[in-house]
C-alpha positions as CSV (number, residue, x, y, z in Angstrom):
1,X,0.0,0.0,0.0
2,X,1.0,3.6,-0.5
3,X,2.3,5.0,2.8
4,X,1.5,8.6,1.9
5,X,-2.2,7.7,1.7
6,X,-2.4,7.6,5.5
7,X,-5.2,9.9,6.6
8,X,-7.3,9.5,3.6
9,X,-10.8,8.0,3.9
10,X,-12.7,5.1,2.4
11,X,-11.4,3.8,-0.9
12,X,-8.7,6.4,-1.2
13,X,-7.0,4.6,1.8
14,X,-7.9,1.1,1.0
15,X,-7.5,0.5,-2.8
16,X,-4.2,1.0,-4.6
17,X,-5.5,2.8,-7.7
18,X,-7.6,5.4,-5.8
19,X,-4.9,5.9,-3.1
20,X,-2.2,6.3,-5.9
21,X,-4.4,8.9,-7.7
22,X,-5.1,10.8,-4.4
23,X,-1.4,10.9,-3.5
24,X,-0.5,12.2,-6.9
25,X,-3.1,14.8,-6.7
26,X,-2.0,15.9,-3.3
27,X,1.6,16.1,-4.5
28,X,0.6,18.4,-7.4
29,X,-1.1,20.7,-4.9
30,X,1.9,20.6,-2.6
31,X,4.3,21.5,-5.4
32,X,2.1,24.4,-6.6
33,X,1.5,25.7,-3.1
34,X,5.1,25.9,-2.2
35,X,5.3,28.6,-4.7
36,X,2.0,30.3,-3.8
37,X,3.1,30.5,-0.2
38,X,6.0,32.8,-1.2
39,X,3.7,35.1,-3.2
40,X,1.1,35.2,-0.4
41,X,3.6,36.1,2.3
42,X,5.2,38.8,0.1
43,X,1.7,40.4,-0.4
44,X,1.0,40.2,3.4
45,X,4.4,41.9,4.1
46,X,3.5,44.6,1.5
47,X,0.2,45.3,3.1
48,X,1.8,45.6,6.6
49,X,4.4,47.9,5.4
50,X,1.9,50.0,3.5
51,X,-0.3,50.4,6.5
52,X,2.5,51.5,8.8
53,X,3.9,53.8,6.1
54,X,0.6,55.5,5.5
55,X,0.2,55.9,9.2
56,X,3.6,57.7,9.1
57,X,2.3,59.9,6.2
58,X,4.1,58.4,3.2
59,X,3.0,55.9,0.6
60,X,4.4,52.4,0.2
61,X,6.0,53.1,-3.2
62,X,7.7,56.3,-2.0
63,X,8.8,54.6,1.2
64,X,10.5,51.7,-0.7
65,X,12.0,54.2,-3.2
66,X,13.5,56.1,-0.4
67,X,15.0,53.2,1.2
68,X,16.4,52.0,-2.0
69,X,17.9,55.5,-2.5
70,X,19.3,55.4,1.0
71,X,20.8,52.0,0.3
72,X,19.0,50.4,3.2
73,X,19.3,46.7,2.7
74,X,16.2,45.4,4.7
75,X,13.9,43.0,2.9
76,X,10.1,43.2,3.2
77,X,9.9,40.4,5.7
78,X,12.0,42.3,8.2
79,X,10.4,45.6,7.4
80,X,6.9,44.1,8.0
81,X,8.1,42.7,11.3
82,X,9.5,46.2,12.3
83,X,6.3,47.8,11.2
84,X,4.2,45.5,13.3
85,X,6.3,45.4,16.5
86,X,8.5,48.5,16.8
87,X,6.8,51.8,15.9
88,X,9.7,54.0,16.8
89,X,12.2,52.2,14.6
90,X,9.8,52.2,11.7
91,X,9.5,56.0,12.1
92,X,13.2,56.3,11.9
93,X,13.2,54.3,8.6
94,X,10.6,56.6,7.3
95,X,12.8,59.6,8.2
96,X,15.8,58.0,6.4
97,X,13.6,57.3,3.4
98,X,12.3,60.9,3.3
99,X,15.8,62.3,3.6
100,X,17.1,60.1,0.7
101,X,14.1,61.2,-1.4
102,X,14.8,64.9,-0.7
103,X,18.4,64.6,-1.5
104,X,17.5,62.5,-4.7
105,X,15.1,65.4,-5.7
106,X,17.8,68.0,-4.9
107,X,20.3,66.2,-7.3
108,X,17.8,66.2,-10.1
Protein backbone atom coordinates (compact mmCIF):
# COMPACT_ATOMS: atom_id res chain seq x y z
CA UNK A 1 0.00 0.00 0.00
CA UNK A 2 1.06 3.59 -0.50
CA UNK A 3 2.30 4.97 2.82
CA UNK A 4 1.53 8.57 1.85
CA UNK A 5 -2.19 7.73 1.64
CA UNK A 6 -2.39 7.64 5.43
CA UNK A 7 -5.18 9.90 6.61
CA UNK A 8 -7.33 9.47 3.50
CA UNK A 9 -10.80 8.04 3.92
CA UNK A 10 -12.72 5.16 2.40
CA UNK A 11 -11.44 3.74 -0.89
CA UNK A 12 -8.69 6.36 -1.13
CA UNK A 13 -6.98 4.63 1.79
CA UNK A 14 -7.86 1.01 0.97
CA UNK A 15 -7.53 0.52 -2.80
CA UNK A 16 -4.21 1.02 -4.54
CA UNK A 17 -5.54 2.73 -7.66
CA UNK A 18 -7.56 5.35 -5.79
CA UNK A 19 -4.88 5.84 -3.15
CA UNK A 20 -2.25 6.37 -5.84
CA UNK A 21 -4.43 8.92 -7.65
CA UNK A 22 -5.17 10.75 -4.40
CA UNK A 23 -1.49 10.90 -3.42
CA UNK A 24 -0.46 12.13 -6.90
CA UNK A 25 -3.13 14.82 -6.77
CA UNK A 26 -2.01 15.88 -3.31
CA UNK A 27 1.61 16.11 -4.48
CA UNK A 28 0.57 18.38 -7.36
CA UNK A 29 -1.11 20.73 -4.90
CA UNK A 30 1.92 20.62 -2.59
CA UNK A 31 4.28 21.48 -5.46
CA UNK A 32 2.09 24.39 -6.57
CA UNK A 33 1.43 25.71 -3.09
CA UNK A 34 5.10 25.83 -2.11
CA UNK A 35 5.37 28.58 -4.71
CA UNK A 36 2.02 30.21 -3.90
CA UNK A 37 3.06 30.51 -0.25
CA UNK A 38 5.96 32.76 -1.23
CA UNK A 39 3.62 35.06 -3.17
CA UNK A 40 1.09 35.15 -0.35
CA UNK A 41 3.63 36.09 2.28
CA UNK A 42 5.16 38.81 0.11
CA UNK A 43 1.68 40.31 -0.39
CA UNK A 44 1.05 40.17 3.37
CA UNK A 45 4.35 41.92 4.08
CA UNK A 46 3.54 44.63 1.54
CA UNK A 47 0.15 45.26 3.14
CA UNK A 48 1.71 45.56 6.60
CA UNK A 49 4.44 47.92 5.41
CA UNK A 50 1.91 50.01 3.49
CA UNK A 51 -0.36 50.37 6.53
CA UNK A 52 2.50 51.49 8.76
CA UNK A 53 3.94 53.80 6.10
CA UNK A 54 0.60 55.50 5.50
CA UNK A 55 0.18 55.96 9.25
CA UNK A 56 3.54 57.74 9.14
CA UNK A 57 2.38 59.91 6.23
CA UNK A 58 4.14 58.33 3.23
CA UNK A 59 2.99 55.85 0.60
CA UNK A 60 4.44 52.36 0.24
CA UNK A 61 6.04 53.03 -3.13
CA UNK A 62 7.67 56.30 -2.03
CA UNK A 63 8.87 54.61 1.18
CA UNK A 64 10.48 51.74 -0.72
CA UNK A 65 11.99 54.17 -3.25
CA UNK A 66 13.48 56.19 -0.41
CA UNK A 67 14.95 53.12 1.27
CA UNK A 68 16.49 52.03 -2.01
CA UNK A 69 17.96 55.53 -2.55
CA UNK A 70 19.36 55.45 1.01
CA UNK A 71 20.86 52.00 0.32
CA UNK A 72 18.99 50.41 3.23
CA UNK A 73 19.27 46.66 2.69
CA UNK A 74 16.26 45.39 4.65
CA UNK A 75 13.90 42.99 2.94
CA UNK A 76 10.12 43.17 3.13
CA UNK A 77 9.89 40.40 5.73
CA UNK A 78 12.07 42.34 8.18
CA UNK A 79 10.39 45.66 7.38
CA UNK A 80 6.95 44.14 8.01
CA UNK A 81 8.13 42.74 11.35
CA UNK A 82 9.54 46.14 12.37
CA UNK A 83 6.32 47.84 11.23
CA UNK A 84 4.21 45.49 13.34
CA UNK A 85 6.34 45.42 16.48
CA UNK A 86 8.54 48.54 16.78
CA UNK A 87 6.84 51.78 15.78
CA UNK A 88 9.75 54.02 16.80
CA UNK A 89 12.24 52.11 14.65
CA UNK A 90 9.86 52.17 11.70
CA UNK A 91 9.45 55.93 12.05
CA UNK A 92 13.26 56.24 11.93
CA UNK A 93 13.24 54.28 8.68
CA UNK A 94 10.55 56.62 7.32
CA UNK A 95 12.76 59.58 8.22
CA UNK A 96 15.74 57.97 6.46
CA UNK A 97 13.58 57.32 3.38
CA UNK A 98 12.27 60.90 3.33
CA UNK A 99 15.77 62.35 3.62
CA UNK A 100 17.01 60.15 0.78
CA UNK A 101 14.07 61.20 -1.40
CA UNK A 102 14.76 64.88 -0.66
CA UNK A 103 18.46 64.54 -1.55
CA UNK A 104 17.50 62.58 -4.69
CA UNK A 105 15.14 65.40 -5.72
CA UNK A 106 17.81 68.03 -5.00
CA UNK A 107 20.28 66.25 -7.31
CA UNK A 108 17.77 66.13 -10.17
